[in-house]
N, C-alpha and C positions, 0 to 999 in steps of 0.2 A: 554532569554533564552525560547524552546521550545517549544511547549503548545501540547497539548496529537491532539489539534486541528489542529498543522501547521504536525503530523507527519500521521495521513490516509492520507491526504494529497499525501504526498513524500514517502506512504511508497515501496510502490514499486516500484519507481524509488531506493529506500533505497534497497530493496530486487536485485534487479534491476545492483547495483553499476551503476549507469547516476551521483551521488549525487557529487559533485566537495567536496575537501580532507575538511571545514572548514562545512556541511548540515553535511558531513558525521559522524566528526565530530558531532555536534549537537547530532545527531540522535546515534548514541552510549551511550554520556552523558544522553540522557533524558529517557530510556534503562535503566540501573544502578542503575534508581532512578524510576524506574511508574512500578509493575509487570501485571498493566492490558496492555500496552503499548504492551510490551515482549511479552506478548498474542496475540497480533494484531495482533502482525509479525510474530509471529509463528504461525498463526490460514493462515492470506498469504501468511508464504510460503509455508508451506502443499498445498492449492489452489493452487499454480501455479503450482505445481511438478504436482496435480489432473491436470494441463490444458494444461501441456508436455506432457503427459501419452495416449495424445486426444488428437491432435494433429492436425493426421489427418481430426478431423468433426472441419468445418470451417464454427461460424457466421457472423446472417446477417449481415450487418457493419452498419446498419441502428437500426437493435434491443443496439449492440452492444454501438450508440449514444445514445440511450432511457434511458440505462443501468447507460450512465456515466455520463447526466444527472442528473438523482431519485438520483443518491451516493450522487454527489457535491450537489442536492436540499439538502439529507436526514441530511448529513454532518453541510452544513448554519445553520438548525437548531434549 
């Protein structure tokens, strides 16, 4: 069974359609039962749309690596 922490790790891949059929099914099943993760995925989708709207702006690669590392650390916590 997929846990909230697991969904947080693969949420972007879910939104981008990059999960296997089995993982995609697990996410959908979890979202049916968890309103917090539904909210999380909704916010993630909106954030992705905002970023696409500003796609001409490019973030520094080092900044992105530090941001990803910080998010990973927060999820471990």
